N, C-alpha and C positions, 0 to 999 in steps of 0.2 A: 223185298221189293221185286226181286226177279220172279218169284212165284206169282205175285199179284199181277205183274205185267203180262206174264205168259197166260194166266187165266183170262185176263181181259182180251188179249189177242185171240185166244182160242175161241171164246164166245163170239167175238165179232166175225171171225172167219167162218164159223158154223152158220151164223146168220146170213152172211154174204153168199155162202154156198147154197143155202136153202131158199133164200128169197129171190134169187135170180134177178137182182137189180144192179144196174151199172153204177148208180150213185153209191149204193151200199158197198159194192165191190171196191170202188175207188177209196172209199172211206176206210174199209178194212185193210186194204194194202198200205195206205198211209200210216194207219195205226201200227201195222206189223213192222214197218220200217222204223217208226219212232221207238217201238219196243226194243228192237235190236240196238238202236242207237243208245237207248237208256241203259241197257244192260252193259254195253261196252264202256260208256262214260262213267257208270256207277263204280265199276271195278277199278277204272283208272283213277277216279276221284278218291276212292278209298285208299289206294296206294299212295297217292300224293298227300293225303291227310296225314298218314303215318310219317311222311317225310317232309312235313311243313309245306303243303301244297300251295299252288298259286291261285290268285283270285280269278284269273281267266277261266280255269277249269271249273271253278265253282259256278260261274255264270253259265257255262255250257250245260252243267248238270241241272241247274235251275230251269234253263230254257227247255230242256227235255221234259221236265216235270209238267211245265205249262202245256207243251205240245201234246203230251200223252193225255192230259185231262181234256183238252179241247177235242182231240181226235175221238176219245171214248164217248164224250157227250154228243158229238156230231153224228157218230154211227148210231147211237141210241135214238136220236131225233129222226134220222133218215129211215130207220127201221119202222118207226111209228107211221111215217108218211108213205113208204113205198113197199112195205112187206104186207102181204095179205093174211098171213098166218098170225092169229092173235097170240099164240104161244111164243112166237118170236118177239112180239111186243113185250110180253112179260119178261123174257130172258134179257132183252136189251135194257128195259127199265130197271130190273133188279140189279143188273151188272153195273149200271151207271150210279144208281142210288147207293148200292153197297160200297162202291169205291169212294163216293163222296163222304159217306159216313165214316169209313175207315181213315181217310186222309185227314179229316178234321182233327182227329185225335193224334194220329201219327206225326203230323207236321205242326202241332200246336205250338211248338217252340219257335216256329217262324210263322206267325199268324198271317202275314201278307200272302205267303205262298199257300198256306192251308186254305184260307178263304178264297183266294183266286182259283185254286184247283177245284174247290167245291162248286163255285159258281160256274166255271167253264164246263164242268161235268154235267151239272143238273139243269142249267139254264136252257141250253139247246133242247133238252128233252121236254122241259115245261112248255117252251114256245111251240114245239111241234105238236104237243098234245092239244094245245088250243087250236092250232091250224087244222088238225084232224077233224075237229068240230063236234064230236059226239059229246053228250052231256057228261057221261062217266069220265071221259078223258079230260074234259074241262075241269071237273072236280079234282081229278088226279093232279092236274097241272097246278091248281090252287094249293093242294096239299104239299106238292113238291116245293112250291114257292115258300110256303110256311116252313117246310123242312129245311130249306136253305137258310132262312132267318134263324131257325133254332140251332142249326149247326154252327152258324157264325157266332152266336152267343156262347155255345159250348166251347168253341175254339178260343174265344177271347178269355173266358173264365179259366180254361185250362192253362192258357199262356200266363195268366196272372199268377196261378198257383206255381207253375214252373219257375217263373221269374222270381217270385218270393222265395222259393226253395233255393234257387241259385244264389240270390242275394244273401240269404241266411247262411248258406254254405260258404260263400265268399267272406262274409263277416266272421264266421267261425274260424275260417282259415287265417284271416288277418289277425284275429284275436289270439289264435294258437301261436302264430309266428311272433306276435307281440309278447306273449307270455314266454316263449322260448328266448326272445331277445332279453326280456327282463331277467330271466333265469341265468343268463350269461353275462349280464352287465351290472356293474356296481352302481347303485342308485345315487350315491353322493357325487362321484367324480365322472360318471359316464364311461369309465374305462372297463375293460374286461374284468370280471371278478374271478374267483378261484376256479369255478366250473368252466367259465369261458376260456380262461388261460389253459386249463387242462385239455379242453377240446382242441385248441390250436396246436398245443404241443403234441398231441396224439397224431394229428395230421402231418405236422412237420417231421416228427420222428419216423413216421411210416414212409415218407418220401425221401428220407435222408440219404445223401451220398456220404459215405464214411470219410471221404477226402475233404469234406467241408466242415468247418467248425460251427457249432452252435454254442453260444455263450449265454448263460443265465446269470443275470445280475439281481441279487436279492438286496433290497434297500430297506432300511429302517430309520425313521426320523428320530433323532436323539431328543429325549426329554419332551416328547409330544404330549405325554400325559399331563405335564405341568401346565401346558397351554389350556387344555380342557378344564383342569381343576381351578386355574386362576381366572381365566377369561370366559369360560363357558364353552359348551359343546358347539353352539352355532359358530363361534369364531374358529374353533377347532376344525369344523367341517369346511369352512371357507379356506382355511390353511391347506386342507387336503385337496380342495378343488384347485387352488393356485399351484400346488405341487404337481398335480396331475397335468395341468396346463403346460407347465414348464417342461415336464418330461415328454409330453406329446410333441412339443415344438423341437426339443433337442433330439429326440429319438423318433422322428417322423417315419423313418423307413423300417422301424423295428416294432415288435409287439410290446405294448405297455399295458400292465394290469395292476390293479390294486388287490393285493393278496389278502387283506384284512387288517383292521385297525390302522396303524400307521406304517404298514409294510407295503412296498410296491415291488413289482418284478418287471424287469426289462429283458427281452429275449432277442438276441442278435444272431445273424446267420452269415456265414462266409466271411468272417473277419478274423484276422490273426491276433496274436496276443498284444502286439504293439497298438493295433487299432482299438482293442478292448480297453487297454490302459488309457488311451486318449478319451474314450467314451466315459470311463469312470472319473477321470479328472474333470471333464466338462460337467458331469452331473454334480460332483462336489462343488465346483465353482458356481454353477447356476442355482443350486438349491440353497446354498449358504448366502446368497444375495438377499439383503433385508426385504421383508414384506411388510406393508403397512395396511392394517385392517382396523377399521373403526377407531382410528386415532392411535392405535398401538403399533409400534415399530418392532416387528418380530424378526429375530435372527436365529435361525435354526441350523443345525448341522445334520449330517446324514452319515450313517455307516453302511458300507457296501460289502457284500460277499459275492465272489464270482466263481462259478464252476464252468468248465468247458468240456463239451462232448467232441470226440470220444476219449479225450485224455483223462477226464475225471469220471467216466462212467458211460455206459451205452444204453441206459434206459432212463425214463423220466424220473422215477422215484430216486434213483441213485444221484442223478444230477441235482435235483432239488435238495436232497439231503446234504450233499456236499456244499452247495451254495449257502445253505443255512449254517453249516459249520464254519465256512469262511466268514459269514456275517458275524457270527458269535466271536470269532477271533478278532475282527475289527473292533467290536464293542469293548471287549475286555482289555484291548491294548490302547484304549484312550478315545475311541469314537472318532467321528469326522475323518474317516480314512477308508480305503478299500483294501481288500485282501483277496488274492487268488487262492483257491483251495490247494492244500498240500497234504500229503498222507500223514504228516506229523500231527496235523490238527486232530485226527482221530485219537491219537495217543494222548494229546493234551486234554481232549474232552473226557476221555476215560479217567485220566488222573483227577480232573476237577470233580467228576461225579463221585469218584471214590472218596476224595477229600470231603465233599459235601455230606455224603452218607456217614463217614467216620467222624466228622466234626459234630454231628448231632449226637452220636453215641458218646463222644468224648465229653461234651457238655453235660449230658445226663449222668455220666458215670464219674465225673470229677477227674478226668484224665489230664486236664489242663492245669497249669500252675501260673500264678502271678508272681513275677519277680519285680524287684524295686531298685531303681537306679537313683542314687542320691543327687540332689541339687544343693550345691554348697554356696556359702557366702564367700565371695572372692577375697574379702578383707580378712576374715577370721578362719576360713576353711571349716567352719561349722556347718553341719547339715541343717538346711532350712526346710527341705521337702524331699519327697520321693516321687518319682514317676513310676506308675504301675504299668508294667509291660507283660503281656501274656506270652507264655511259653508252652509248647506242645512237644512232649517227648513221645513220638509215635512208636507203638510197639514193634512195627515192622519197617517203617520208613525212617526211623531215627529222629533226630531233632529237626523239627520243621520251623523254618523262619516264619514270622508273622506275614511276610510278603507272600508266602505260599498259600495261606489260608484266609487271611483277612479280606482280600478282594473277592474271594469266593463267597465268604460269609455275607459281604455287602450285596453281591449279585443275587443271592438266594434269599435274603432277608434274615438269615441266621444271625447277622450282626446285632440285631435287636436283643435277642436272647443272650448272645455272647457279651454284649456291652453291659447289660444289666448284671450279668454274673461277675464280670471283672469289677464293676463298681462296688458290688456287695462285698467281694473278697478284699478289695482295697480299703474300704471303710472298716471292715473287721480288723485288718492289720493296723490301721491308723489308731484304732482304739487302744492298742498296746504301746503306743509311742507317747512321748511327752506332748503336752497339748500345744506347744508352740510349733510343732512340726506338721506340715500339711502333706496331703497326698494328692497327686495329679493324675487324672484319668483322661485318656484320649477318647473323644466322642466322635463317631462317624456321622456325616450328614444324613445317611440313611436312617440311622437310629434317631436323630433329632427330628426327622419328619414323621416318624411313626406316631399314630394316635396314642395319647397318654404317655409319651416317652418320659416326661418329667416325673411321673408318678413312680417309676421304677427307681430313679435316682433318689428321690425323697424317701422312699421306703428303705433303701440301703442305709441312708444316714440314720434314720430312726431306729432300725434294727441294731445297728452297731453302737448307737448311743453316743455319737460324736457331734460336735458343734458343726453346723453347716459351713461356717467360715473356714474350716480345716480342709474342705474339699475344693479343689480347683479343676475345672473342666478345660481341657486343652482342645481347641478347635483350630482348623486351618483356614487360610484366607479364601479358599475356593468355596467355602460354605456360603459366602455372601454374594457369589456371582448370580445366583438364581433369584434373589430378592423374594424369598418365599416367606409368606406370613406365618406359616407353621413354625419355621425356625425362629422367627422373631418372638413368637408366643412362648416357645420352649425356653429361650434365653431369659425373657422377662420374668417368667414364672419362677425360675430357679434363682435369679438374682434378687428377687424380692425376699426369698427365704435366706439370703445371705451367702449363697454359694458363689465362689469367685470364678472369673473367666480369664483364661490365658490364651494368647494368640500364638499358635505354634507355627514353626517353619516360616517365619516372617521373611519376605523378600523373594520367595520362590514361586509365588502364585499370582493372585490378583493384584496385590500390593496397592490397593486404593486406600487413601487416608480417610475417606468419608465414614467408614464404619468405625474408625477409632473415636469419632465424635458421636456416633449413634449408639455405641455400646460401651459399657463401663468395664474396661479391661483392667485387671490388676497386674498383669505381667505380659511382656512380649518376649518370645524366645527367638533369637536370631539363629537361622539355620546353620548347620555345621559346615556347609559349603563355603561360608564366608570366613570360617575360623580355621579349619584344617583341610579344606578341600583343595583340589588342584588349582583353583582360581583365586585362592587366598593370597593377599598381598596388600600393597599400599591402597589400591582402589577399594578393596573390601574393608580395610580398616577405616577408610573415610566414610563408607556407608554405615559401618557400625557406629562411628562417632555421631553421625547425623541421626541415626535411630535412637542412640542413647540420649542425645540432647532432647529429642522429641519425647522419649519416655520420661525423662526428668521433668520436663515441663508439664506433662500430663499426670505426674506423680505415680508412675508405674515402675515396677521392677523390670530390669532387662537381663535376660538369661542368655548366655552364650553356650550353644550346644557344640559337641564334638571336640572338646578340649582334651588333647592327648599328651601334651608336653608342658613343662613349666613355662616355656616361652610362649605357648598359646595362651596360657592363663595370664601371664604378665601383659601380653599384647591386648587382649580383650578388656582386661581391667583398666589399662591405660586409656583405652578407647571409651571407657565410661560404663561398661557392663558391671552390674552389681552381683550377679550370681553366675555360676558356671556348672556345667554338666559334661561328663565325658570319661573316657577310660583312664585319664590321669588320676581321677579320684576313685572310681570304682566302676566295674561292670554291674549290670543288674544282678541282684542277689535274692535268694529266697526270703520269705517273710521272717523266719526265725533269725537269720543273720542280720537283717535290717533292724530288727528289734534289739538285738544285742549291741549293734553299733550305736544306736541313739540312746540307749539306756546306760551305756558306759560313761557317757559324758566326754569322751575324748574326741578331739578333732581328727580329721583324716590325715592331716600333716601336722608335725610338731611345730613347724614355723610357718606363720601366715605370710602371705605376699606383702612386701613393703611397697604399697602403692598409695599415693595420695589421691583421694577422690574429690572432684570439684563439686 
């Protein structure tokens, strides 16, 4: 712009110096002043634009453009009228027409300014050409007028192209931002997704003051898969949306994200441990509040793991890993609770991973054994059945309790293979016993829900060649809390074949009587806590009597577990129990000892209890 303005001023000053006309001299001086004004305001305007300039300076800049165009056109017209030298006419006309042509393209983004400058530059020249009166000048005036019209058309078309280009660029920018937003947002809940959460954490950790705490809460909805499987994914998605809504309301000042599946992450800042505990308790309370969807009343629980920076790590990966470990700890300890990360969790995880890996090897290489604990008739002390109990004599860790590896087997799905293996060994052992003695096998809910679970049990009976009536499956009350059709199908399939069903640990779990009517149980086992536990006494005796009366009415055997002394045996027998199990009679024994015991025909005690049964 500076070079163009100086060129225009130089041409006009030369014309004024050569033509010796007062009018031209005045016009050239005005143009020179406008040029100086334009250069100063242009640099000022450019500086303001870089610093978000004001509208007033923009108006001054535009006024200078109009003044320059009018001054240049006026000098060109005055040259035609008052300069005698024709070469000056050519210089003036060329200067004006050239500027008009250039400005129509340069300022096409602002068509009003471009067209105005074009008209102000060329119109005075065209008018003066007509006033000069010669035919050639009149023709030139007509050509300039047509030139003005053509430049206006070019300006409008160029503006349309520029506008469309800017619109396209703006739409592309909006689309790009929309795609970036989609890439950071979970499509179901509208929360941040894993990528969006990671981006926020990177910014947060980069600005972190080590004196302030960052807390990462990793949440997992318990048994969410069952909602999807039983009610369908649309209901599952709506459950996720409702969960997200509650979390947003509860943690409105914190970052909330859906990490994937049924997992959510909440990130807090500048809160101490007491405040974090309050947040975790509120989340547990809020998310366990029943939800009604499509007529279904859903009550879910949530497990939470919490890691704190800098106490549990100084980088994102470490904090997230430790929060995940704390979540795992909450889940294996019963769910519906929160746990803060502790270094011992790493050791527990390593132990569990070792057990998982070694358990697979133990199953494949027959390192496990099945022992059998007798269940006796309280009136005669004769063995009526054996309960099959798995034992693992680890080569380096020694004797491991089932409590050490059964929960791990359930979490990893190994319980399916392990359960089928125990059932097969138990049926093989029973084949060596007298036919009136049954074998009892504990069945895990995880095993019962596995596809084709009943086939493994039926195959074990067939391979061992025993009657299905000699196998009793012991299940706990908690199985019926889920109301799972898969479990119902599993039970129905096996009972049709004649396999018996025993209710284990009665009184310690769900304890609803509705399933006693829904399923055909042959036996109820009263938990040992009512027999020999610290709470055993008159109240527990009354409970046993009530259960025994119920079992008698429903024509079921009732077994008392945990009998350790003759007084325990006498007490439960008096309460109405028909069978007993416990260390008084025998601990669990290897298969060969169990076989010798029942084939000898001798009772466990020489003198049966003297109890009158009602």
